[in-house]
PDB file of N, CA, C and O in Angstrom:
ATOM      1  N   MET A   1     -11.309   1.990 -34.156  1.00  0.00           N
ATOM      2  CA  MET A   1     -10.064   2.699 -33.969  1.00  0.00           C
ATOM      3  C   MET A   1     -10.014   3.217 -32.531  1.00  0.00           C
ATOM      4  O   MET A   1     -10.982   3.803 -32.046  1.00  0.00           O
ATOM      5  N   SER A   2      -8.899   3.003 -31.859  1.00  0.00           N
ATOM      6  CA  SER A   2      -8.756   3.466 -30.481  1.00  0.00           C
ATOM      7  C   SER A   2      -8.304   4.923 -30.456  1.00  0.00           C
ATOM      8  O   SER A   2      -7.695   5.428 -31.399  1.00  0.00           O
ATOM      9  N   ALA A   3      -8.621   5.569 -29.356  1.00  0.00           N
ATOM     10  CA  ALA A   3      -8.257   6.980 -29.197  1.00  0.00           C
ATOM     11  C   ALA A   3      -6.759   7.117 -28.989  1.00  0.00           C
ATOM     12  O   ALA A   3      -6.112   6.251 -28.401  1.00  0.00           O
ATOM     13  N   ALA A   4      -6.229   8.214 -29.481  1.00  0.00           N
ATOM     14  CA  ALA A   4      -4.807   8.501 -29.292  1.00  0.00           C
ATOM     15  C   ALA A   4      -4.564   8.925 -27.849  1.00  0.00           C
ATOM     16  O   ALA A   4      -5.428   9.522 -27.207  1.00  0.00           O
ATOM     17  N   VAL A   5      -3.381   8.606 -27.356  1.00  0.00           N
ATOM     18  CA  VAL A   5      -2.987   8.997 -26.002  1.00  0.00           C
ATOM     19  C   VAL A   5      -1.768   9.898 -26.110  1.00  0.00           C
ATOM     20  O   VAL A   5      -0.785   9.550 -26.764  1.00  0.00           O
ATOM     21  N   TRP A   6      -1.835  11.042 -25.473  1.00  0.00           N
ATOM     22  CA  TRP A   6      -0.729  11.994 -25.443  1.00  0.00           C
ATOM     23  C   TRP A   6      -0.200  12.049 -24.023  1.00  0.00           C
ATOM     24  O   TRP A   6      -0.970  12.236 -23.080  1.00  0.00           O
ATOM     25  N   GLN A   7       1.094  11.888 -23.860  1.00  0.00           N
ATOM     26  CA  GLN A   7       1.702  12.053 -22.538  1.00  0.00           C
ATOM     27  C   GLN A   7       2.484  13.359 -22.535  1.00  0.00           C
ATOM     28  O   GLN A   7       3.374  13.576 -23.358  1.00  0.00           O
ATOM     29  N   LEU A   8       2.133  14.212 -21.597  1.00  0.00           N
ATOM     30  CA  LEU A   8       2.735  15.539 -21.531  1.00  0.00           C
ATOM     31  C   LEU A   8       4.094  15.508 -20.859  1.00  0.00           C
ATOM     32  O   LEU A   8       4.316  14.751 -19.914  1.00  0.00           O
ATOM     33  N   ASP A   9       4.995  16.331 -21.351  1.00  0.00           N
ATOM     34  CA  ASP A   9       6.244  16.518 -20.618  1.00  0.00           C
ATOM     35  C   ASP A   9       5.970  17.543 -19.519  1.00  0.00           C
ATOM     36  O   ASP A   9       4.909  18.166 -19.499  1.00  0.00           O
ATOM     37  N   THR A  10       6.908  17.715 -18.622  1.00  0.00           N
ATOM     38  CA  THR A  10       6.696  18.561 -17.451  1.00  0.00           C
ATOM     39  C   THR A  10       6.395  20.005 -17.828  1.00  0.00           C
ATOM     40  O   THR A  10       5.507  20.616 -17.233  1.00  0.00           O
ATOM     41  N   ASN A  11       7.104  20.561 -18.791  1.00  0.00           N
ATOM     42  CA  ASN A  11       6.880  21.960 -19.172  1.00  0.00           C
ATOM     43  C   ASN A  11       5.474  22.184 -19.709  1.00  0.00           C
ATOM     44  O   ASN A  11       4.816  23.158 -19.342  1.00  0.00           O
ATOM     45  N   ILE A  12       5.014  21.298 -20.565  1.00  0.00           N
ATOM     46  CA  ILE A  12       3.669  21.438 -21.124  1.00  0.00           C
ATOM     47  C   ILE A  12       2.627  21.188 -20.040  1.00  0.00           C
ATOM     48  O   ILE A  12       1.603  21.870 -20.003  1.00  0.00           O
ATOM     49  N   LEU A  13       2.870  20.228 -19.164  1.00  0.00           N
ATOM     50  CA  LEU A  13       1.947  19.961 -18.061  1.00  0.00           C
ATOM     51  C   LEU A  13       1.752  21.212 -17.211  1.00  0.00           C
ATOM     52  O   LEU A  13       0.620  21.594 -16.914  1.00  0.00           O
ATOM     53  N   LEU A  14       2.841  21.844 -16.824  1.00  0.00           N
ATOM     54  CA  LEU A  14       2.741  23.048 -15.991  1.00  0.00           C
ATOM     55  C   LEU A  14       2.056  24.183 -16.742  1.00  0.00           C
ATOM     56  O   LEU A  14       1.202  24.872 -16.185  1.00  0.00           O
ATOM     57  N   ALA A  15       2.421  24.377 -17.982  1.00  0.00           N
ATOM     58  CA  ALA A  15       1.791  25.446 -18.764  1.00  0.00           C
ATOM     59  C   ALA A  15       0.295  25.187 -18.938  1.00  0.00           C
ATOM     60  O   ALA A  15      -0.514  26.105 -18.800  1.00  0.00           O
ATOM     61  N   ALA A  16      -0.070  23.956 -19.238  1.00  0.00           N
ATOM     62  CA  ALA A  16      -1.474  23.626 -19.482  1.00  0.00           C
ATOM     63  C   ALA A  16      -2.334  23.793 -18.241  1.00  0.00           C
ATOM     64  O   ALA A  16      -3.516  24.120 -18.347  1.00  0.00           O
ATOM     65  N   THR A  17      -1.762  23.574 -17.075  1.00  0.00           N
ATOM     66  CA  THR A  17      -2.550  23.656 -15.848  1.00  0.00           C
ATOM     67  C   THR A  17      -2.468  25.018 -15.170  1.00  0.00           C
ATOM     68  O   THR A  17      -3.417  25.432 -14.503  1.00  0.00           O
ATOM     69  N   ILE A  18      -1.363  25.713 -15.328  1.00  0.00           N
ATOM     70  CA  ILE A  18      -1.163  26.966 -14.600  1.00  0.00           C
ATOM     71  C   ILE A  18      -1.352  28.193 -15.490  1.00  0.00           C
ATOM     72  O   ILE A  18      -1.910  29.199 -15.051  1.00  0.00           O
ATOM     73  N   ALA A  19      -0.894  28.116 -16.724  1.00  0.00           N
ATOM     74  CA  ALA A  19      -0.985  29.265 -17.633  1.00  0.00           C
ATOM     75  C   ALA A  19      -1.316  28.794 -19.047  1.00  0.00           C
ATOM     76  O   ALA A  19      -0.495  28.936 -19.953  1.00  0.00           O
ATOM     77  N   PRO A  20      -2.521  28.229 -19.245  1.00  0.00           N
ATOM     78  CA  PRO A  20      -2.853  27.676 -20.568  1.00  0.00           C
ATOM     79  C   PRO A  20      -2.808  28.698 -21.697  1.00  0.00           C
ATOM     80  O   PRO A  20      -2.630  28.335 -22.860  1.00  0.00           O
ATOM     81  N   GLU A  21      -2.970  29.967 -21.359  1.00  0.00           N
ATOM     82  CA  GLU A  21      -2.913  31.004 -22.395  1.00  0.00           C
ATOM     83  C   GLU A  21      -1.523  31.123 -23.008  1.00  0.00           C
ATOM     84  O   GLU A  21      -1.367  31.727 -24.070  1.00  0.00           O
ATOM     85  N   ARG A  22      -0.523  30.562 -22.362  1.00  0.00           N
ATOM     86  CA  ARG A  22       0.851  30.605 -22.895  1.00  0.00           C
ATOM     87  C   ARG A  22       1.129  29.502 -23.914  1.00  0.00           C
ATOM     88  O   ARG A  22       2.134  29.544 -24.624  1.00  0.00           O
ATOM     89  N   LEU A  23       0.242  28.524 -23.981  1.00  0.00           N
ATOM     90  CA  LEU A  23       0.445  27.431 -24.933  1.00  0.00           C
ATOM     91  C   LEU A  23       0.222  27.919 -26.359  1.00  0.00           C
ATOM     92  O   LEU A  23      -0.676  28.723 -26.607  1.00  0.00           O
ATOM     93  N   PRO A  24       1.030  27.439 -27.290  1.00  0.00           N
ATOM     94  CA  PRO A  24       0.752  27.732 -28.696  1.00  0.00           C
ATOM     95  C   PRO A  24      -0.641  27.195 -29.057  1.00  0.00           C
ATOM     96  O   PRO A  24      -1.061  26.163 -28.534  1.00  0.00           O
ATOM     97  N   ASP A  25      -1.344  27.883 -29.935  1.00  0.00           N
ATOM     98  CA  ASP A  25      -2.704  27.488 -30.308  1.00  0.00           C
ATOM     99  C   ASP A  25      -2.782  26.037 -30.759  1.00  0.00           C
ATOM    100  O   ASP A  25      -3.725  25.327 -30.408  1.00  0.00           O
ATOM    101  N   GLU A  26      -1.806  25.598 -31.527  1.00  0.00           N
ATOM    102  CA  GLU A  26      -1.818  24.228 -32.047  1.00  0.00           C
ATOM    103  C   GLU A  26      -1.795  23.205 -30.913  1.00  0.00           C
ATOM    104  O   GLU A  26      -2.511  22.205 -30.966  1.00  0.00           O
ATOM    105  N   ILE A  27      -0.986  23.446 -29.901  1.00  0.00           N
ATOM    106  CA  ILE A  27      -0.910  22.518 -28.770  1.00  0.00           C
ATOM    107  C   ILE A  27      -2.197  22.575 -27.959  1.00  0.00           C
ATOM    108  O   ILE A  27      -2.716  21.537 -27.548  1.00  0.00           O
ATOM    109  N   ALA A  28      -2.715  23.769 -27.726  1.00  0.00           N
ATOM    110  CA  ALA A  28      -3.964  23.906 -26.975  1.00  0.00           C
ATOM    111  C   ALA A  28      -5.095  23.147 -27.668  1.00  0.00           C
ATOM    112  O   ALA A  28      -5.897  22.489 -27.004  1.00  0.00           O
ATOM    113  N   GLU A  29      -5.164  23.233 -28.987  1.00  0.00           N
ATOM    114  CA  GLU A  29      -6.189  22.507 -29.740  1.00  0.00           C
ATOM    115  C   GLU A  29      -6.025  21.000 -29.580  1.00  0.00           C
ATOM    116  O   GLU A  29      -7.010  20.287 -29.390  1.00  0.00           O
ATOM    117  N   LEU A  30      -4.801  20.517 -29.654  1.00  0.00           N
ATOM    118  CA  LEU A  30      -4.559  19.083 -29.478  1.00  0.00           C
ATOM    119  C   LEU A  30      -4.995  18.611 -28.095  1.00  0.00           C
ATOM    120  O   LEU A  30      -5.554  17.523 -27.956  1.00  0.00           O
ATOM    121  N   LEU A  31      -4.743  19.417 -27.084  1.00  0.00           N
ATOM    122  CA  LEU A  31      -5.103  19.033 -25.721  1.00  0.00           C
ATOM    123  C   LEU A  31      -6.611  19.026 -25.500  1.00  0.00           C
ATOM    124  O   LEU A  31      -7.106  18.309 -24.631  1.00  0.00           O
ATOM    125  N   ARG A  32      -7.342  19.816 -26.276  1.00  0.00           N
ATOM    126  CA  ARG A  32      -8.807  19.874 -26.151  1.00  0.00           C
ATOM    127  C   ARG A  32      -9.512  18.823 -27.003  1.00  0.00           C
ATOM    128  O   ARG A  32     -10.725  18.654 -26.882  1.00  0.00           O
ATOM    129  N   ASP A  33      -8.792  18.126 -27.847  1.00  0.00           N
ATOM    130  CA  ASP A  33      -9.392  17.146 -28.755  1.00  0.00           C
ATOM    131  C   ASP A  33     -10.011  16.000 -27.952  1.00  0.00           C
ATOM    132  O   ASP A  33      -9.293  15.291 -27.246  1.00  0.00           O
ATOM    133  N   PRO A  34     -11.335  15.807 -28.047  1.00  0.00           N
ATOM    134  CA  PRO A  34     -11.991  14.752 -27.268  1.00  0.00           C
ATOM    135  C   PRO A  34     -11.605  13.336 -27.694  1.00  0.00           C
ATOM    136  O   PRO A  34     -11.858  12.379 -26.961  1.00  0.00           O
ATOM    137  N   ASP A  35     -11.003  13.196 -28.862  1.00  0.00           N
ATOM    138  CA  ASP A  35     -10.579  11.877 -29.326  1.00  0.00           C
ATOM    139  C   ASP A  35      -9.215  11.475 -28.784  1.00  0.00           C
ATOM    140  O   ASP A  35      -8.714  10.394 -29.093  1.00  0.00           O
ATOM    141  N   LYS A  36      -8.617  12.341 -27.980  1.00  0.00           N
ATOM    142  CA  LYS A  36      -7.291  12.052 -27.425  1.00  0.00           C
ATOM    143  C   LYS A  36      -7.373  11.989 -25.903  1.00  0.00           C
ATOM    144  O   LYS A  36      -8.068  12.782 -25.267  1.00  0.00           O
ATOM    145  N   THR A  37      -6.662  11.049 -25.349  1.00  0.00           N
ATOM    146  CA  THR A  37      -6.506  10.981 -23.900  1.00  0.00           C
ATOM    147  C   THR A  37      -5.193  11.665 -23.579  1.00  0.00           C
ATOM    148  O   THR A  37      -4.151  11.316 -24.133  1.00  0.00           O
ATOM    149  N   VAL A  38      -5.244  12.637 -22.687  1.00  0.00           N
ATOM    150  CA  VAL A  38      -4.039  13.374 -22.301  1.00  0.00           C
ATOM    151  C   VAL A  38      -3.619  12.886 -20.923  1.00  0.00           C
ATOM    152  O   VAL A  38      -4.394  12.933 -19.968  1.00  0.00           O
ATOM    153  N   SER A  39      -2.387  12.418 -20.837  1.00  0.00           N
ATOM    154  CA  SER A  39      -1.900  11.889 -19.565  1.00  0.00           C
ATOM    155  C   SER A  39      -0.626  12.610 -19.147  1.00  0.00           C
ATOM    156  O   SER A  39       0.005  13.326 -19.925  1.00  0.00           O
ATOM    157  N   PHE A  40      -0.276  12.390 -17.888  1.00  0.00           N
ATOM    158  CA  PHE A  40       0.978  12.922 -17.363  1.00  0.00           C
ATOM    159  C   PHE A  40       1.629  11.818 -16.554  1.00  0.00           C
ATOM    160  O   PHE A  40       0.968  10.886 -16.097  1.00  0.00           O
ATOM    161  N   SER A  41       2.904  11.936 -16.389  1.00  0.00           N
ATOM    162  CA  SER A  41       3.676  10.904 -15.714  1.00  0.00           C
ATOM    163  C   SER A  41       3.975  11.296 -14.275  1.00  0.00           C
ATOM    164  O   SER A  41       4.118  12.474 -13.948  1.00  0.00           O
ATOM    165  N   THR A  42       4.065  10.294 -13.435  1.00  0.00           N
ATOM    166  CA  THR A  42       4.524  10.513 -12.070  1.00  0.00           C
ATOM    167  C   THR A  42       5.905  11.152 -12.094  1.00  0.00           C
ATOM    168  O   THR A  42       6.257  11.911 -11.191  1.00  0.00           O
ATOM    169  N   ALA A  43       6.681  10.849 -13.116  1.00  0.00           N
ATOM    170  CA  ALA A  43       8.022  11.436 -13.237  1.00  0.00           C
ATOM    171  C   ALA A  43       7.950  12.956 -13.355  1.00  0.00           C
ATOM    172  O   ALA A  43       8.856  13.651 -12.894  1.00  0.00           O
ATOM    173  N   SER A  44       6.895  13.480 -13.961  1.00  0.00           N
ATOM    174  CA  SER A  44       6.748  14.936 -14.050  1.00  0.00           C
ATOM    175  C   SER A  44       6.526  15.547 -12.674  1.00  0.00           C
ATOM    176  O   SER A  44       7.088  16.596 -12.358  1.00  0.00           O
ATOM    177  N   ILE A  45       5.710  14.894 -11.858  1.00  0.00           N
ATOM    178  CA  ILE A  45       5.465  15.394 -10.503  1.00  0.00           C
ATOM    179  C   ILE A  45       6.751  15.281  -9.687  1.00  0.00           C
ATOM    180  O   ILE A  45       7.067  16.163  -8.889  1.00  0.00           O
ATOM    181  N   TRP A  46       7.478  14.206  -9.891  1.00  0.00           N
ATOM    182  CA  TRP A  46       8.771  14.004  -9.226  1.00  0.00           C
ATOM    183  C   TRP A  46       9.747  15.114  -9.636  1.00  0.00           C
ATOM    184  O   TRP A  46      10.476  15.644  -8.798  1.00  0.00           O
ATOM    185  N   GLU A  47       9.756  15.459 -10.921  1.00  0.00           N
ATOM    186  CA  GLU A  47      10.636  16.526 -11.412  1.00  0.00           C
ATOM    187  C   GLU A  47      10.279  17.868 -10.765  1.00  0.00           C
ATOM    188  O   GLU A  47      11.164  18.643 -10.404  1.00  0.00           O
ATOM    189  N   VAL A  48       8.984  18.133 -10.623  1.00  0.00           N
ATOM    190  CA  VAL A  48       8.551  19.362  -9.953  1.00  0.00           C
ATOM    191  C   VAL A  48       9.061  19.378  -8.513  1.00  0.00           C
ATOM    192  O   VAL A  48       9.542  20.403  -8.032  1.00  0.00           O
ATOM    193  N   ALA A  49       8.955  18.238  -7.829  1.00  0.00           N
ATOM    194  CA  ALA A  49       9.414  18.157  -6.435  1.00  0.00           C
ATOM    195  C   ALA A  49      10.914  18.404  -6.326  1.00  0.00           C
ATOM    196  O   ALA A  49      11.362  19.124  -5.434  1.00  0.00           O
ATOM    197  N   ILE A  50      11.684  17.817  -7.222  1.00  0.00           N
ATOM    198  CA  ILE A  50      13.143  17.995  -7.187  1.00  0.00           C
ATOM    199  C   ILE A  50      13.508  19.457  -7.436  1.00  0.00           C
ATOM    200  O   ILE A  50      14.330  20.029  -6.719  1.00  0.00           O
ATOM    201  N   LYS A  51      12.896  20.053  -8.449  1.00  0.00           N
ATOM    202  CA  LYS A  51      13.207  21.453  -8.754  1.00  0.00           C
ATOM    203  C   LYS A  51      12.820  22.363  -7.594  1.00  0.00           C
ATOM    204  O   LYS A  51      13.509  23.342  -7.308  1.00  0.00           O
ATOM    205  N   ARG A  52      11.726  22.039  -6.934  1.00  0.00           N
ATOM    206  CA  ARG A  52      11.323  22.843  -5.775  1.00  0.00           C
ATOM    207  C   ARG A  52      12.341  22.702  -4.646  1.00  0.00           C
ATOM    208  O   ARG A  52      12.673  23.683  -3.980  1.00  0.00           O
ATOM    209  N   LEU A  53      12.838  21.479  -4.431  1.00  0.00           N
ATOM    210  CA  LEU A  53      13.834  21.249  -3.380  1.00  0.00           C
ATOM    211  C   LEU A  53      15.141  21.990  -3.651  1.00  0.00           C
ATOM    212  O   LEU A  53      15.884  22.297  -2.719  1.00  0.00           O
ATOM    213  N   LEU A  54      15.421  22.277  -4.914  1.00  0.00           N
ATOM    214  CA  LEU A  54      16.635  23.013  -5.267  1.00  0.00           C
ATOM    215  C   LEU A  54      16.514  24.504  -4.951  1.00  0.00           C
ATOM    216  O   LEU A  54      17.471  25.262  -5.105  1.00  0.00           O
ATOM    217  N   ASN A  55      15.322  24.911  -4.505  1.00  0.00           N
ATOM    218  CA  ASN A  55      15.060  26.300  -4.100  1.00  0.00           C
ATOM    219  C   ASN A  55      15.368  27.328  -5.184  1.00  0.00           C
ATOM    220  O   ASN A  55      15.883  28.409  -4.900  1.00  0.00           O
ATOM    221  N   ARG A  56      15.051  26.987  -6.407  1.00  0.00           N
ATOM    222  CA  ARG A  56      15.229  27.956  -7.492  1.00  0.00           C
ATOM    223  C   ARG A  56      14.163  29.032  -7.377  1.00  0.00           C
ATOM    224  O   ARG A  56      12.972  28.728  -7.311  1.00  0.00           O
ATOM    225  N   LYS A  57      14.582  30.270  -7.353  1.00  0.00           N
ATOM    226  CA  LYS A  57      13.635  31.380  -7.198  1.00  0.00           C
ATOM    227  C   LYS A  57      12.646  31.455  -8.355  1.00  0.00           C
ATOM    228  O   LYS A  57      11.508  31.888  -8.176  1.00  0.00           O
ATOM    229  N   SER A  58      13.072  31.043  -9.517  1.00  0.00           N
ATOM    230  CA  SER A  58      12.198  31.107 -10.687  1.00  0.00           C
ATOM    231  C   SER A  58      11.252  29.909 -10.776  1.00  0.00           C
ATOM    232  O   SER A  58      10.437  29.829 -11.695  1.00  0.00           O
ATOM    233  N   PHE A  59      11.359  28.979  -9.824  1.00  0.00           N
ATOM    234  CA  PHE A  59      10.529  27.773  -9.873  1.00  0.00           C
ATOM    235  C   PHE A  59       9.846  27.592  -8.525  1.00  0.00           C
ATOM    236  O   PHE A  59      10.430  27.046  -7.589  1.00  0.00           O
ATOM    237  N   ASP A  60       8.609  28.053  -8.438  1.00  0.00           N
ATOM    238  CA  ASP A  60       7.891  28.001  -7.171  1.00  0.00           C
ATOM    239  C   ASP A  60       6.598  27.203  -7.318  1.00  0.00           C
ATOM    240  O   ASP A  60       5.522  27.682  -6.958  1.00  0.00           O
ATOM    241  N   PHE A  61       6.708  25.996  -7.844  1.00  0.00           N
ATOM    242  CA  PHE A  61       5.541  25.144  -8.027  1.00  0.00           C
ATOM    243  C   PHE A  61       5.537  24.057  -6.968  1.00  0.00           C
ATOM    244  O   PHE A  61       6.568  23.442  -6.694  1.00  0.00           O
ATOM    245  N   ASN A  62       4.387  23.823  -6.380  1.00  0.00           N
ATOM    246  CA  ASN A  62       4.224  22.771  -5.390  1.00  0.00           C
ATOM    247  C   ASN A  62       3.835  21.489  -6.126  1.00  0.00           C
ATOM    248  O   ASN A  62       2.886  21.508  -6.910  1.00  0.00           O
ATOM    249  N   PRO A  63       4.536  20.377  -5.897  1.00  0.00           N
ATOM    250  CA  PRO A  63       4.211  19.149  -6.623  1.00  0.00           C
ATOM    251  C   PRO A  63       2.792  18.650  -6.351  1.00  0.00           C
ATOM    252  O   PRO A  63       2.136  18.134  -7.256  1.00  0.00           O
ATOM    253  N   ALA A  64       2.315  18.796  -5.123  1.00  0.00           N
ATOM    254  CA  ALA A  64       0.944  18.360  -4.813  1.00  0.00           C
ATOM    255  C   ALA A  64      -0.073  19.200  -5.580  1.00  0.00           C
ATOM    256  O   ALA A  64      -1.066  18.676  -6.085  1.00  0.00           O
ATOM    257  N   ASP A  65       0.181  20.501  -5.663  1.00  0.00           N
ATOM    258  CA  ASP A  65      -0.711  21.377  -6.425  1.00  0.00           C
ATOM    259  C   ASP A  65      -0.671  21.041  -7.910  1.00  0.00           C
ATOM    260  O   ASP A  65      -1.706  21.033  -8.577  1.00  0.00           O
ATOM    261  N   ALA A  66       0.518  20.765  -8.426  1.00  0.00           N
ATOM    262  CA  ALA A  66       0.655  20.405  -9.845  1.00  0.00           C
ATOM    263  C   ALA A  66      -0.141  19.140 -10.146  1.00  0.00           C
ATOM    264  O   ALA A  66      -0.822  19.058 -11.168  1.00  0.00           O
ATOM    265  N   HIS A  67      -0.054  18.161  -9.259  1.00  0.00           N
ATOM    266  CA  HIS A  67      -0.801  16.911  -9.445  1.00  0.00           C
ATOM    267  C   HIS A  67      -2.302  17.176  -9.396  1.00  0.00           C
ATOM    268  O   HIS A  67      -3.045  16.709 -10.260  1.00  0.00           O
ATOM    269  N   GLN A  68      -2.746  17.915  -8.398  1.00  0.00           N
ATOM    270  CA  GLN A  68      -4.171  18.199  -8.251  1.00  0.00           C
ATOM    271  C   GLN A  68      -4.711  18.956  -9.459  1.00  0.00           C
ATOM    272  O   GLN A  68      -5.781  18.624  -9.969  1.00  0.00           O
ATOM    273  N   LEU A  69      -3.991  19.958  -9.916  1.00  0.00           N
ATOM    274  CA  LEU A  69      -4.430  20.720 -11.087  1.00  0.00           C
ATOM    275  C   LEU A  69      -4.501  19.843 -12.331  1.00  0.00           C
ATOM    276  O   LEU A  69      -5.422  19.977 -13.137  1.00  0.00           O
ATOM    277  N   ALA A  70      -3.534  18.950 -12.487  1.00  0.00           N
ATOM    278  CA  ALA A  70      -3.538  18.057 -13.649  1.00  0.00           C
ATOM    279  C   ALA A  70      -4.769  17.156 -13.635  1.00  0.00           C
ATOM    280  O   ALA A  70      -5.414  16.960 -14.665  1.00  0.00           O
ATOM    281  N   VAL A  71      -5.089  16.616 -12.474  1.00  0.00           N
ATOM    282  CA  VAL A  71      -6.263  15.745 -12.352  1.00  0.00           C
ATOM    283  C   VAL A  71      -7.544  16.554 -12.578  1.00  0.00           C
ATOM    284  O   VAL A  71      -8.442  16.110 -13.293  1.00  0.00           O
ATOM    285  N   GLU A  72      -7.626  17.739 -11.967  1.00  0.00           N
ATOM    286  CA  GLU A  72      -8.810  18.588 -12.136  1.00  0.00           C
ATOM    287  C   GLU A  72      -8.991  19.039 -13.581  1.00  0.00           C
ATOM    288  O   GLU A  72     -10.118  19.256 -14.026  1.00  0.00           O
ATOM    289  N   THR A  73      -7.902  19.179 -14.306  1.00  0.00           N
ATOM    290  CA  THR A  73      -7.959  19.568 -15.713  1.00  0.00           C
ATOM    291  C   THR A  73      -8.490  18.428 -16.574  1.00  0.00           C
ATOM    292  O   THR A  73      -8.937  18.645 -17.700  1.00  0.00           O
ATOM    293  N   GLY A  74      -8.437  17.222 -16.038  1.00  0.00           N
ATOM    294  CA  GLY A  74      -8.937  16.066 -16.772  1.00  0.00           C
ATOM    295  C   GLY A  74      -7.851  15.204 -17.367  1.00  0.00           C
ATOM    296  O   GLY A  74      -8.138  14.284 -18.133  1.00  0.00           O
ATOM    297  N   PHE A  75      -6.609  15.486 -17.026  1.00  0.00           N
ATOM    298  CA  PHE A  75      -5.510  14.670 -17.522  1.00  0.00           C
ATOM    299  C   PHE A  75      -5.463  13.372 -16.726  1.00  0.00           C
ATOM    300  O   PHE A  75      -5.737  13.346 -15.526  1.00  0.00           O
ATOM    301  N   ALA A  76      -5.113  12.310 -17.413  1.00  0.00           N
ATOM    302  CA  ALA A  76      -5.081  10.988 -16.772  1.00  0.00           C
ATOM    303  C   ALA A  76      -3.710  10.675 -16.218  1.00  0.00           C
ATOM    304  O   ALA A  76      -3.506   9.604 -15.646  1.00  0.00           O
TER     305      ALA A  76
END
């Protein structure tokens, strides 16, 4: 049996890398499951870049930092 692959949406990606304590317990457990590969899409990093370019005061995430944190967290 092959391992399951989970692809994160942008909101979960940011929460998991920047504020994992905000994730619901059920999601946090799924992300820690060693039988699952957790991945993120280039589209999520692109979305972070676009939102940053819109200069929203409530959105101050750097796309390069988001990518680096995702990789350091172990997401594929």
